[in-house]
C-alpha positions in Angstrom: 18.3 15.8 11.7 14.7 16.6 10.6 13.3 15.7 14.0 11.7 19.1 14.5 10.2 19.4 11.0 9.5 15.8 9.8 5.8 16.5 9.5 6.5 19.3 7.0 9.2 17.5 5.0 7.0 16.5 2.0 5.7 20.0 1.7 9.2 21.6 1.8 10.6 19.2 -0.8 7.5 19.3 -3.0 9.8 20.8 -5.7 11.3 17.4 -6.3 9.7 15.3 -9.0 9.8 12.0 -7.1 7.6 10.2 -9.6 10.0 11.0 -12.5 13.0 10.1 -10.4 11.4 6.8 -9.4 10.8 6.1 -13.1 14.4 6.9 -13.9 15.5 4.5 -11.1 13.2 1.8 -12.3 14.6 2.2 -15.9 18.2 2.0 -14.5 17.4 -1.1 -12.5 15.8 -2.8 -15.5 19.0 -2.1 -17.4 21.5 -3.1 -14.7 19.6 -5.9 -13.1 16.5 -6.9 -15.2 15.4 -9.7 -12.7 15.3 -7.4 -9.7 12.2 -7.7 -7.5 13.2 -6.1 -4.2 14.7 -2.8 -3.0 16.1 -1.7 0.3 15.8 2.1 0.5 18.5 3.3 2.9 17.8 6.7 4.5 14.3 6.3 3.0 12.9 9.5 4.5 9.2 9.7 4.0 9.2 7.1 1.3 8.4 9.4 -1.6 10.6 7.4 -3.9 9.4 4.1 -2.4 5.7 4.8 -2.8 6.2 4.8 -6.6 8.7 1.9 -6.7 6.4 -0.2 -4.5 4.1 -0.6 -7.6 6.8 -2.9 -9.1 9.1 -3.9 -6.3 8.9 -5.3 -2.7 10.2 -2.5 -0.6 12.2 -2.4 2.7 13.5 0.8 4.2 15.6 2.2 7.0 16.0 5.7 8.4 17.6 7.2 11.5 14.6 9.5 12.1 11.8 7.6 13.8 9.1 9.9 12.6 10.2 9.4 9.0 9.9 5.6 9.5 6.3 6.0 10.8 5.4 8.2 7.9 7.0 5.8 5.4 5.2 2.8 6.8 1.8 4.5 6.6 2.6 5.7 3.0 3.7 2.2 1.9 1.8 -0.3 4.0 3.2 -3.2 1.9 6.8 -2.2 2.8 8.8 -3.0 5.9 10.4 0.1 7.4 12.7 0.2 10.4 14.7 2.7 12.4 18.4 2.1 11.8 21.8 3.7 11.3 23.0 3.3 7.6 26.6 2.7 8.7 25.8 0.0 11.1 22.7 -2.2 10.5 21.8 -5.8 10.1 18.5 -7.0 8.8 17.3 -10.6 8.2 16.3 -9.9 4.6 18.4 -9.6 1.5 17.5 -7.5 -1.5 18.2 -7.2 -5.2 18.8 -3.5 -5.0 20.1 -1.4 -2.1 19.7 2.3 -2.8 20.7 5.4 -0.9 19.3 8.5 -2.6 19.0 12.3 -2.2 22.6 12.7 -1.0 21.9 11.1 2.4 25.4 9.4 2.3 26.8 12.9 3.0 25.6 12.7 6.6 28.4 10.2 7.2 31.2 12.7 8.2 34.1 10.3 8.1 35.4 8.2 5.2 35.4 5.1 7.4 31.7 5.5 8.1 31.0 5.6 4.4 33.0 2.4 3.9 31.2 0.8 6.8 27.8 1.8 5.2 28.8 0.4 1.9 29.9 -2.9 3.5 26.4 -3.0 5.2 24.8 -2.4 1.8 26.8 -5.2 0.2 26.0 -7.6 3.0 22.3 -7.1 2.3 22.4 -7.9 -1.4 21.2 -11.0 -3.1 23.5 -12.6 -5.6 24.0 -10.3 -8.6 22.4 -7.4 -6.7 23.3 -3.8 -7.3 23.9 -0.7 -5.1 22.8 2.8 -6.1 24.2 5.8 -4.2 23.4 9.4 -4.9 26.2 11.6 -3.5 26.2 15.0 -1.8 28.2 17.8 -3.4 31.9 17.6 -4.0 34.2 20.3 -2.5 34.4 22.3 -5.7 30.6 22.4 -6.1 29.9 23.9 -2.7 29.5 27.7 -2.6 30.2 29.1 0.8 28.1 32.1 1.9 25.2 31.6 -0.5 21.7 32.4 0.9 19.0 29.8 0.2 15.2 29.9 0.7 12.4 27.5 0.4 8.7 28.4 1.0 5.4 26.7 1.5 2.3 28.8 0.8 -1.0 27.1 1.8 -4.2 28.8 3.1 -3.6 27.7 6.7 0.1 27.0 6.6 3.0 29.2 5.7 6.7 28.1 5.9 9.8 30.0 5.1 13.1 28.1 5.5 16.4 30.0 5.0 20.0 29.3 5.5 23.5 30.6 4.5 25.8 27.8 3.2 28.8 27.4 5.5 32.0 25.3 5.6 34.3 23.8 8.2 37.2 21.8 6.7 35.5 19.3 4.4 32.1 19.6 6.2 29.3 21.7 4.6 27.4 23.5 7.4 23.7 24.1 7.0 21.9 26.0 9.7 18.3 26.1 8.8 16.0 28.7 10.2 12.2 28.0 9.9 9.4 30.4 10.3 6.2 28.3 10.5 2.9 30.2 10.5 -0.3 28.3 11.4 -3.7 29.4 12.8 -2.1 29.1 16.2 0.6 31.7 15.4 4.2 31.9 14.1 6.9 29.5 15.4 10.7 29.9 14.8 12.7 26.6 14.7 16.3 25.9 13.8 18.1 22.7 12.6 21.8 22.0 12.0 22.7 19.8 9.1 26.4 18.8 8.5 27.3 16.8 5.4 30.8 15.8 4.3 32.1 17.0 0.9 33.8 14.0 -0.7 35.6 14.1 -4.1 34.7 11.6 -6.8 38.1 10.0 -6.3 37.4 9.6 -2.5 34.0 8.1 -3.2 35.4 5.6 -5.7 38.1 4.7 -3.1 35.4 4.1 -0.5 33.6 1.6 -2.8 36.9 -0.1 -3.5 37.7 -0.4 0.2 34.2 -2.0 0.7 35.0 -4.6 -1.9 32.7 -3.2 -4.6 33.1 -2.6 -8.3 31.6 0.8 -9.2 30.7 3.0 -12.1 30.0 6.7 -11.8 27.4 8.7 -13.7 28.2 12.4 -13.2 24.5 13.5 -13.9 22.4 10.8 -12.1 18.7 11.4 -11.5 18.9 14.8 -9.8 22.0 16.4 -11.2 24.2 15.3 -8.3 25.7 12.2 -9.8 25.0 8.5 -9.2 27.3 5.5 -8.2 26.2 2.1 -9.4 28.1 -0.7 -7.7 28.2 -4.5 -7.5 29.8 -7.0 -5.1 
């Protein structure tokens, strides 16, 4: 999904306050599971959350994008990062917390895939462990036809990423266009990102089908909500 632009990911998403979000996550874990010592970061990306959480927790991580896994491992040498599909993975370790943040769960386009992922999360929990899932937008929150732009402005690197939000059924369609300017010239790249728009009721049903008890916080750590679940 970010296979063409993984090297620029941290720059493009520099608007996110990962340090604050990690602090909020740590406070939530302390409240929900005070004895937690380990976290599995599912769809870990470049480990921006994990690099802060690694100061207090043993970190493991998986991501579908191999370059993200390489970046994450270099960023958090004490962690153990692997390439894996969030809806179908099996690791030898178990964790006190399994988290899936920044709306990555939305990349699972069918409800059964979400259920399968949640079952995988549950299967990797230690006794009394918790699951944290930050959802993608719900259908009523998605504005079709809106233009979006993110820029990077450094002396030797300029990036402009633009898209118009689209919709096909319950799938949000994001067709990113990148203009990347370096000392070698200007390159144009495109990426397609499709994420499912699930209602809160649908998400709650997925957790129930996976055999999990869940509570929903409509605000969460980034304004997109947060599900906190237990086996």
